[in-house]
C-alpha positions as CSV (number, residue, x, y, z in Angstrom):
1,M,-96.3,-8.1,-51.2
2,S,-96.9,-7.3,-47.3
3,S,-95.3,-10.3,-46.2
4,R,-92.1,-9.5,-48.1
5,L,-92.4,-6.0,-46.4
6,Q,-92.6,-7.1,-43.2
7,R,-89.6,-9.1,-43.7
8,Q,-87.9,-6.2,-44.9
9,A,-88.5,-4.2,-42.0
10,V,-87.6,-7.1,-39.8
11,V,-84.2,-6.9,-41.1
12,R,-84.2,-3.1,-41.0
13,H,-84.6,-3.5,-37.1
14,L,-82.2,-6.0,-36.7
15,L,-79.4,-4.1,-38.4
16,A,-80.1,-1.0,-36.5
17,G,-79.9,-2.8,-33.3
18,L,-77.0,-4.7,-34.3
19,M,-75.2,-1.1,-35.0
20,L,-76.6,0.2,-31.8
21,S,-74.9,-2.4,-30.1
22,G,-71.7,-2.0,-31.7
23,L,-71.7,1.5,-30.7
24,V,-72.2,0.7,-26.8
25,L,-69.6,-1.9,-27.2
26,S,-67.0,0.6,-28.4
27,L,-67.8,2.9,-26.1
28,L,-67.1,0.8,-23.3
29,P,-63.7,-0.3,-21.9
30,R,-61.9,-3.1,-24.1
31,A,-61.1,-5.9,-22.1
32,G,-57.3,-5.4,-20.8
33,D,-57.4,-1.5,-21.5
34,A,-58.1,-1.0,-17.8
35,A,-54.9,-3.1,-16.7
36,T,-52.5,-0.6,-18.8
37,D,-54.1,2.3,-18.8
38,K,-52.4,5.4,-17.2
39,V,-55.8,8.4,-16.6
40,L,-54.8,11.7,-16.2
41,S,-57.7,13.9,-14.7
42,K,-58.1,17.6,-14.7
43,V,-58.7,18.5,-11.0
44,K,-58.3,22.9,-11.5
45,G,-56.6,25.3,-13.6
46,S,-54.9,24.2,-16.4
47,V,-53.9,20.7,-17.3
48,S,-52.6,19.3,-20.5
49,Y,-50.7,16.3,-21.9
50,K,-47.7,16.2,-24.6
51,I,-46.2,13.5,-26.8
52,G,-43.6,15.1,-28.4
53,T,-43.9,18.4,-29.9
54,N,-48.1,18.4,-29.9
55,Q,-49.3,19.2,-26.2
56,Q,-52.8,19.2,-25.7
57,E,-55.0,20.7,-22.7
58,I,-57.7,18.5,-21.1
59,A,-61.2,19.4,-19.6
60,G,-61.8,16.2,-17.9
61,D,-59.7,12.9,-17.6
62,Q,-57.2,11.8,-20.2
63,I,-55.5,8.2,-21.4
64,L,-51.8,8.9,-21.3
65,P,-49.8,6.7,-24.0
66,D,-46.1,5.7,-22.7
67,N,-43.8,8.2,-21.8
68,A,-46.0,11.2,-22.5
69,F,-45.5,14.4,-20.3
70,A,-48.2,15.8,-17.8
71,I,-48.0,19.3,-17.8
72,T,-49.9,22.2,-15.3
73,G,-50.1,26.2,-15.3
74,G,-50.1,28.1,-12.3
75,K,-52.6,27.6,-9.8
76,S,-53.6,24.3,-11.3
77,L,-53.7,20.6,-9.8
78,G,-53.9,17.3,-11.9
79,R,-54.3,13.6,-10.6
80,L,-52.6,10.8,-12.4
81,G,-54.7,7.7,-11.6
82,M,-52.5,4.1,-12.1
83,P,-54.1,0.9,-13.5
84,D,-52.8,-0.8,-9.7
85,S,-55.0,1.8,-7.9
86,S,-52.2,4.4,-7.2
87,T,-52.4,8.0,-7.5
88,I,-50.2,10.9,-8.1
89,D,-51.6,14.3,-7.7
90,I,-49.5,17.1,-9.6
91,G,-49.0,20.3,-8.3
92,E,-48.9,24.0,-10.0
93,N,-46.1,24.8,-12.8
94,T,-45.2,20.9,-13.0
95,N,-44.0,18.7,-15.7
96,V,-43.5,15.2,-15.1
97,Q,-43.1,12.3,-17.8
98,I,-44.9,8.8,-17.2
99,G,-43.4,5.5,-18.4
100,A,-45.5,2.3,-19.6
101,F,-47.3,0.5,-16.7
102,N,-46.3,-2.5,-15.4
103,A,-47.4,-4.9,-13.1
104,A,-45.3,-6.1,-10.1
105,E,-45.2,-9.3,-10.8
106,S,-43.4,-8.3,-14.1
107,G,-40.3,-7.3,-12.3
108,K,-39.8,-4.0,-14.2
109,D,-40.4,-0.8,-12.7
110,N,-43.2,2.1,-13.3
111,I,-40.7,5.1,-14.0
112,I,-42.5,8.5,-13.2
113,K,-39.8,11.6,-14.1
114,L,-40.1,14.9,-12.7
115,N,-38.5,17.7,-14.7
116,N,-39.8,20.3,-12.7
117,G,-42.6,21.0,-9.7
118,T,-44.1,19.0,-7.0
119,L,-46.1,15.8,-6.6
120,K,-47.5,14.0,-3.7
121,F,-48.0,9.9,-4.4
122,D,-49.6,7.3,-2.6
123,I,-48.3,4.1,-3.8
124,H,-50.3,0.9,-2.7
125,R,-49.0,-2.4,-2.0
126,P,-49.9,-5.2,-4.6
127,A,-51.3,-8.2,-2.4
128,G,-48.7,-10.2,-1.0
129,G,-46.0,-8.1,-2.0
130,K,-44.2,-4.8,-2.6
131,S,-44.8,-1.6,-5.4
132,N,-42.6,-1.6,-8.3
133,Y,-42.3,2.4,-9.0
134,T,-39.1,4.7,-9.4
135,F,-39.3,8.2,-9.2
136,S,-36.5,10.5,-10.7
137,T,-35.3,14.3,-10.7
138,P,-32.4,15.4,-12.8
139,T,-30.5,14.6,-9.5
140,S,-31.8,12.0,-8.2
141,Q,-33.7,8.9,-8.0
142,I,-36.2,7.6,-5.3
143,A,-37.3,3.7,-5.1
144,V,-40.5,3.4,-3.9
145,R,-41.9,0.0,-2.5
146,G,-45.6,1.5,-1.0
147,T,-45.7,5.0,0.5
148,V,-47.3,8.4,0.8
149,A,-44.9,11.2,0.4
150,I,-43.9,14.6,-1.3
151,L,-41.6,15.1,-3.9
152,S,-40.5,18.2,-5.3
153,F,-37.4,19.4,-7.4
154,T,-37.3,23.2,-8.2
155,N,-33.8,25.5,-8.2
156,N,-31.6,21.9,-9.2
157,I,-33.0,20.9,-5.5
158,T,-34.5,17.7,-4.8
159,T,-36.9,17.7,-1.9
160,L,-38.8,14.2,-0.7
161,T,-40.7,14.3,3.1
162,C,-42.5,11.1,3.9
163,I,-45.8,11.1,5.2
164,A,-46.5,7.2,5.7
165,C,-43.1,5.2,5.0
166,A,-41.8,2.1,6.8
167,A,-38.6,0.9,6.8
168,G,-37.1,-0.2,3.4
169,D,-40.4,1.4,1.6
170,V,-38.3,4.6,0.0
171,T,-34.7,4.9,-0.9
172,I,-33.5,8.2,-2.1
173,T,-30.1,7.7,-4.5
174,G,-27.7,10.9,-4.6
175,G,-24.7,10.7,-6.3
176,S,-23.4,7.2,-5.2
177,V,-24.8,7.1,-1.9
178,S,-28.2,5.4,-0.9
179,A,-30.5,6.5,2.2
180,G,-34.0,5.3,3.4
181,V,-36.0,7.8,4.1
182,L,-39.3,7.2,7.0
183,S,-42.2,8.3,8.6
184,G,-41.8,12.2,9.1
185,Q,-38.1,12.6,7.3
186,T,-37.2,15.0,4.8
187,A,-34.4,14.1,2.4
188,V,-32.8,16.5,0.2
189,V,-30.2,16.3,-2.6
190,G,-28.5,19.8,-3.4
191,G,-27.7,19.2,-6.8
192,A,-26.3,16.8,-9.5
193,G,-23.9,14.2,-8.1
194,Q,-24.7,15.0,-4.3
195,A,-25.3,12.6,-1.9
196,P,-28.7,12.9,-0.1
197,A,-28.7,14.4,3.5
198,V,-32.0,12.7,6.0
199,G,-33.3,14.6,8.7
200,T,-36.2,15.1,10.8
201,A,-38.8,17.5,10.6
202,G,-36.1,20.6,10.5
203,S,-34.6,22.1,7.4
204,L,-31.4,20.4,6.0
205,T,-29.1,22.2,3.7
206,G,-26.8,20.2,1.4
207,T,-23.1,21.3,1.1
208,P,-21.4,20.1,-2.5
209,A,-18.0,19.3,-0.7
210,G,-17.8,15.4,-0.9
211,G,-20.3,14.2,1.1
212,Q,-20.5,16.6,4.0
213,F,-24.1,17.8,5.2
214,T,-25.0,20.1,8.3
215,G,-28.6,20.3,9.9
216,T,-29.8,22.7,11.6
217,G,-33.1,22.7,13.3
218,G,-34.8,19.7,14.8
219,A,-38.2,20.8,16.4
220,G,-41.3,21.9,14.5
221,G,-44.8,20.6,14.6
222,A,-45.1,17.6,13.1
223,G,-48.0,18.3,10.5
224,G,-51.7,18.6,11.4
225,A,-54.7,16.5,10.6
226,G,-56.1,16.5,7.7
227,A,-54.7,14.7,4.3
228,G,-52.1,12.8,5.4
229,G,-50.8,14.7,8.1
230,A,-49.4,17.0,5.0
231,G,-52.8,18.8,4.6
232,G,-52.8,19.5,8.0
233,A,-49.4,21.5,7.2
234,A,-50.7,23.5,4.3
235,A,-53.8,24.2,6.3
236,G,-51.9,25.7,9.8
237,G,-49.2,27.0,7.6
238,A,-46.6,25.5,10.1
239,G,-46.3,21.9,9.9
240,A,-43.2,19.6,9.1
241,G,-43.5,19.5,5.5
242,A,-43.0,23.3,5.6
243,A,-40.5,23.8,7.8
244,A,-38.6,20.5,6.7
245,A,-38.1,22.2,2.8
246,G,-39.3,25.1,2.8
247,A,-41.4,26.6,-0.4
248,A,-41.0,23.2,-2.1
249,V,-42.5,21.0,0.7
250,A,-45.4,23.9,1.4
251,A,-46.3,23.5,-2.3
252,G,-46.5,19.4,-2.1
253,A,-48.3,20.0,1.1
254,A,-51.4,22.4,-0.7
255,V,-51.1,19.3,-3.5
256,A,-52.1,16.8,-0.8
257,A,-54.7,19.2,0.8
258,S,-56.1,20.6,-2.3
259,G,-56.0,17.3,-4.2
260,S,-56.4,14.2,-2.2
261,K,-60.0,13.0,-3.3
262,T,-59.6,9.8,-1.5
263,T,-57.3,8.8,1.9
264,S,-55.4,5.8,1.8
265,T,-55.6,3.0,4.8
266,S,-51.9,3.2,5.2
267,E,-51.8,7.0,5.9
268,P,-51.9,8.5,9.6
269,S,-54.4,10.9,10.5
270,A,-51.7,12.7,11.8
271,S,-47.6,13.1,11.0
272,P,-45.6,10.6,13.4
273,S,-43.3,12.6,15.9
274,P,-39.6,11.8,15.6
275,T,-38.8,9.2,18.1
276,T,-35.4,9.8,20.0
277,S,-34.3,6.3,19.7
278,P,-31.5,5.6,17.3
279,S,-31.6,2.9,14.7
280,T,-31.1,-0.5,15.4
281,G,-27.4,-1.2,15.1
282,P,-25.2,-4.4,15.3
283,S,-25.4,-4.2,18.9
284,G,-28.9,-3.5,19.4
285,S,-30.9,-0.5,20.1
286,P,-29.2,1.8,22.6
287,S,-31.0,4.5,24.4
288,P,-30.1,7.9,23.3
289,S,-29.1,10.7,26.4
290,P,-32.2,13.0,26.3
291,S,-31.4,16.1,24.3
292,P,-33.3,19.7,26.1
293,S,-32.8,21.5,22.8
294,G,-34.7,19.3,20.2
295,S,-35.1,16.5,18.3
296,P,-32.1,14.6,16.7
297,G,-31.1,16.6,13.4
298,A,-29.4,15.4,10.5
299,L,-25.4,14.5,11.0
300,S,-22.6,15.7,9.5
301,F,-19.7,13.4,8.6
302,T,-16.3,13.5,6.7
303,P,-15.3,10.2,5.4
304,P,-11.8,9.2,3.9
305,S,-11.4,10.1,0.4
306,N,-13.5,7.8,-2.3
307,P,-12.0,6.0,-4.6
308,I,-9.1,4.9,-2.1
309,V,-5.6,4.4,-2.7
310,L,-3.4,2.1,-0.7
311,A,-0.1,3.6,-0.1
312,N,1.3,0.4,-0.5
313,A,0.5,-2.9,-2.4
314,T,-1.0,-5.2,0.7
315,T,-4.1,-5.3,2.0
316,S,-3.8,-4.3,5.4
317,G,-3.7,-1.3,7.1
318,G,-5.3,1.2,4.5
319,G,-8.1,3.1,5.1
320,G,-8.6,6.3,7.1
321,H,-11.3,8.3,10.0
322,L,-14.8,8.7,9.5
323,T,-15.8,11.5,11.6
324,G,-18.8,13.1,12.3
325,S,-21.3,14.5,14.9
326,Q,-25.0,14.9,15.3
327,V,-27.5,18.0,16.2
328,N,-29.2,17.7,19.3
329,Y,-27.7,14.3,19.8
330,T,-24.9,13.2,22.2
331,G,-26.1,9.4,22.2
332,P,-24.3,6.6,20.8
333,F,-23.5,6.0,17.3
334,T,-23.2,2.5,15.6
335,P,-21.8,1.3,12.5
336,T,-22.9,-0.6,10.0
337,V,-20.5,-2.4,7.2
338,G,-20.4,-4.7,4.2
339,G,-18.0,-5.5,1.6
340,N,-13.8,-5.2,2.3
341,V,-14.5,-2.7,5.0
342,T,-14.0,-3.4,9.1
343,V,-14.4,-0.8,11.6
344,G,-13.4,-0.2,14.9
345,S,-14.7,1.1,18.7
346,N,-15.6,5.1,18.2
347,L,-12.8,7.1,19.5
348,S,-14.4,10.2,20.0
349,S,-14.6,11.6,23.6
350,T,-17.0,14.3,22.7
351,G,-20.1,13.5,22.0
352,G,-19.8,13.0,17.9
353,F,-18.1,9.6,15.9
354,D,-14.3,8.9,14.8
355,F,-14.5,5.5,13.4
356,L,-11.1,4.0,12.2
357,V,-12.4,2.3,8.3
358,T,-9.7,-0.2,7.2
359,F,-10.0,-2.1,4.0
360,T,-9.2,-5.5,4.1
361,G,-8.7,-6.1,0.1
362,Y,-9.1,-4.8,-3.2
363,G,-12.8,-3.9,-4.2
364,S,-15.5,-2.2,-2.7
365,G,-16.9,-1.9,0.7
366,T,-20.0,0.2,2.4
367,L,-20.5,1.6,5.9
368,T,-23.7,3.3,7.3
369,V,-23.3,5.3,10.7
370,N,-26.6,5.2,12.7
371,G,-27.4,7.9,15.2
372,G,-30.4,9.2,16.7
373,G,-33.9,9.7,15.8
374,G,-33.1,6.6,13.1
375,L,-30.9,9.1,11.4
376,S,-27.7,7.8,9.6
377,T,-25.1,9.0,7.4
378,G,-26.8,7.1,4.5
379,I,-24.7,4.4,2.7
380,I,-21.0,5.2,2.0
381,N,-19.4,3.6,-0.9
382,Y,-15.5,3.0,-0.9
383,N,-13.5,1.7,-3.9
384,V,-10.2,0.1,-2.8
385,F,-7.5,0.3,-5.4
386,S,-3.5,-0.7,-5.2
387,P,-1.1,1.2,-6.7
388,I,0.5,0.3,-10.2
389,Q,2.3,-2.6,-9.9
390,I,5.2,-2.9,-12.4
391,N,8.0,-5.5,-12.8
392,T,10.3,-2.7,-14.4
393,G,11.1,0.8,-14.5
394,S,13.4,0.4,-17.5
395,L,13.9,-2.1,-20.5
396,P,17.3,-3.4,-21.3
397,S,18.5,-1.0,-24.3
398,F,17.5,-2.0,-27.8
399,T,21.0,-2.5,-29.9
400,S,19.0,-3.0,-32.9
401,V,16.0,-2.8,-35.1
402,P,13.7,-3.9,-35.2
403,G,14.0,-5.7,-31.6
404,A,11.0,-7.1,-29.1
405,G,11.2,-6.6,-25.4
406,S,8.0,-7.0,-22.5
407,F,7.1,-5.6,-19.3
408,T,4.2,-6.5,-17.1
409,V,1.3,-4.2,-15.4
410,L,-1.4,-5.0,-12.2
411,Q,-3.4,-3.5,-10.4
412,D,-6.5,-4.4,-8.1
413,G,-9.7,-3.1,-7.7
414,P,-13.4,-3.0,-8.0
415,S,-13.7,-2.3,-11.7
416,G,-12.3,0.5,-14.2
417,T,-9.2,0.5,-16.7
418,I,-5.5,0.9,-16.8
419,T,-4.4,3.4,-19.9
420,L,-1.1,3.2,-21.4
421,T,0.1,6.2,-23.6
422,R,3.5,7.0,-25.0
423,D,5.3,10.5,-25.3
424,A,4.8,12.9,-27.9
425,G,8.3,12.6,-29.5
426,C,7.8,8.6,-29.3
427,T,4.6,8.6,-30.8
428,T,5.2,11.1,-33.8
429,N,8.2,9.4,-34.5
430,N,7.3,6.0,-33.9
431,Y,10.5,5.0,-31.9
432,A,8.7,2.2,-30.3
433,S,5.3,0.7,-30.4
434,L,2.8,-1.0,-27.7
435,G,1.0,-4.5,-28.3
436,T,-1.9,-3.2,-25.6
437,T,-3.1,0.4,-24.7
438,S,-6.1,-0.4,-22.0
439,I,-6.3,-3.1,-19.2
440,P,-9.0,-3.9,-17.2
441,V,-8.8,-3.7,-13.2
442,T,-11.2,-6.0,-11.4
443,P,-10.7,-7.3,-7.6
444,T,-9.2,-10.6,-8.8
445,A,-6.8,-9.2,-11.4
446,T,-3.5,-11.0,-12.5
447,A,-0.3,-9.3,-14.1
448,T,-0.7,-8.5,-17.7
449,T,2.3,-8.5,-20.1
450,V,2.8,-5.6,-22.6
451,N,4.7,-6.3,-25.6
452,V,7.1,-3.8,-27.0
453,T,8.5,-3.6,-30.9
454,A,11.8,-1.0,-31.1
455,N,10.9,0.4,-34.5
456,S,14.1,2.8,-34.9
457,A,16.4,4.5,-33.0
458,P,16.1,8.1,-32.5
459,A,18.3,10.7,-34.9
460,V,18.6,13.8,-33.1
461,Q,21.3,15.8,-31.6
462,P,21.8,16.0,-28.8
463,P,20.3,12.7,-28.6
464,S,17.1,12.6,-25.7
465,G,17.2,10.9,-22.3
466,H,14.8,7.8,-23.7
467,A,13.8,7.2,-26.8
468,C,10.0,6.5,-25.3
469,V,8.8,6.8,-22.1
470,V,5.6,4.8,-21.5
471,T,3.4,6.7,-19.0
472,I,0.4,3.7,-17.5
473,T,-2.2,5.4,-15.6
474,G,-4.7,3.4,-13.1
475,A,-8.3,3.5,-12.5
476,A,-8.6,6.2,-9.7
477,G,-5.5,7.9,-11.0
478,Q,-2.4,6.3,-10.1
479,S,0.3,6.3,-12.2
480,A,3.8,4.9,-13.1
481,T,6.2,5.3,-16.2
482,V,8.7,2.7,-18.1
483,N,11.6,3.5,-20.1
484,I,12.5,2.7,-23.5
485,D,16.0,2.9,-24.6
486,I,16.9,2.3,-28.0
487,T,20.3,2.9,-29.8
488,T,21.7,0.8,-32.4
489,T,25.4,0.2,-32.4
490,S,26.0,-2.0,-35.9
491,I,24.5,-0.8,-38.9
492,G,23.4,-4.3,-41.1
493,I,24.3,-4.7,-45.0
494,N,23.2,-6.9,-47.0
495,K,25.1,-6.4,-50.3
496,V,28.6,-5.4,-50.9
497,H,29.5,-4.2,-54.2
498,Q,32.9,-3.4,-55.2
499,K,34.3,-0.2,-57.0
500,P,35.6,-1.8,-60.7
501,Q,39.6,-0.6,-60.8
502,A,40.2,1.6,-63.8
503,A,42.0,0.8,-66.9
504,P,46.0,1.1,-67.3
505,T,47.6,4.5,-68.7
506,P,49.9,3.4,-71.8
507,P,53.1,4.5,-71.9
508,P,54.3,7.1,-73.9
509,P,56.0,6.1,-77.5
510,V,60.2,6.4,-77.9
511,T,61.4,8.2,-80.0
512,V,64.5,6.3,-81.8
513,P,66.5,9.5,-83.8
514,H,67.0,8.6,-87.5
515,P,70.6,7.8,-88.8
516,G,70.0,9.7,-91.6
517,V,67.5,12.4,-90.3
518,P,68.4,14.4,-86.7
519,G,64.7,14.1,-85.1
520,V,63.0,11.5,-87.3
521,P,62.7,8.1,-85.8
522,N,63.7,5.4,-87.4
523,P,61.3,3.0,-88.8
524,K,60.4,-0.2,-87.0
525,P,61.3,-3.6,-88.6
526,I,58.6,-5.8,-90.3
527,P,58.6,-9.2,-89.1
528,N,59.6,-11.9,-91.3
529,A,60.2,-8.8,-94.3
530,P,62.4,-9.9,-97.1
531,P,65.8,-7.9,-97.0
532,R,66.1,-5.1,-99.7
533,R,68.2,-5.5,-102.8
């Protein structure tokens, strides 16, 4: 009996041990989780996460599922830890969505969407490569390949201030224009569809007109010692971050100062001072003339219209002038070109720039003008389209229906669609129909034949000028017209029916006087009748 009790006790101890081991294992991180877990931590104030319509405030750390939102309240601070050791500090009154984590070798980006508020991010480079983060706001997209920077989106304005950014680390895109941002520089996108304005530690104002920007101010404290320079800016109250973008960047500096638990080894102890040497151009790195009024500011420029519509059907001679200037800089400007664009020498004699841009072919081209202090206009994209080319403006008149005819259409350009529409009267009565109503535009396009079918002739008085007018609209708004006339001159008859003739009218009876009785006709003789006796 005692032996059986002893065996039962041993079994109970084994079961208890197994249960305890299972509990301990369940509390440990599971294999593979750490490779993709994104952890949101509360630093102070109100920090919560949201999935769908369910929002939950956290008290410590919380693993975030893919595409969850991190949200902070006033005077609050959160921190997002990524599996590759990158960190993102989340300032007060901020709403940010975090997508799935993808390792750098996957070829996919880690998408961080800032809907409102301020972030300070420290993105680490993987060994032997570049990181793969894309930060976006409603007005911009920022490709980050390893850097420390502050990003804010308030009042529909995106502001990015680089603390530790080497060449190629950060590219910001607004509208169709992209620009690199270096340490000590600030980029501002002034609204949806706007191109980024990039400047040094001065204020930038984005204007909405066609890629034109103005820069004011240049000198200013480049940040102090502290958490990545930005912390010094917050502590001193007059650093580059606050001067460059106002309250938005100041808020980001506060994030860096109060939220940084560790400092990246790539982060300098003080923000670098703006250099006075322009970026390297095709002819080398010229030395600018010294300016007594401060560091070079943002470039102000006016490009030719975009997309470009050439005034003729050739690929030479089209283009325009790219003109502009730079605050506190009178040195040389160097252009960088790509695609179907060539640029002549600087025609300006007043310290600015005036480059003649010539298009060498239809399609796309790019141009960047580099000035002082490592600043540039950013990449300007040109889309060059030819006029609409048709082989005739009027088809020969259709003299019978149904009838068939055709014309050809051609336009060269990078991409787009030509549309063909009939005028209202033609559409309503279907006098003529078209074989196609859209034609693609490509740099190597060939003429497309448009078949026309004449269905009926207009039966209106007075007759219209043309039965149909076809309007051809190009990819960049060019237009041409083709007239279609339908004037039938004969009526086709399949069968002829003759009208039946009427029966002849019989003659009236003839009255012959009776020999014996006046007015009584003689009886007609009966053929072969026997004579009377």
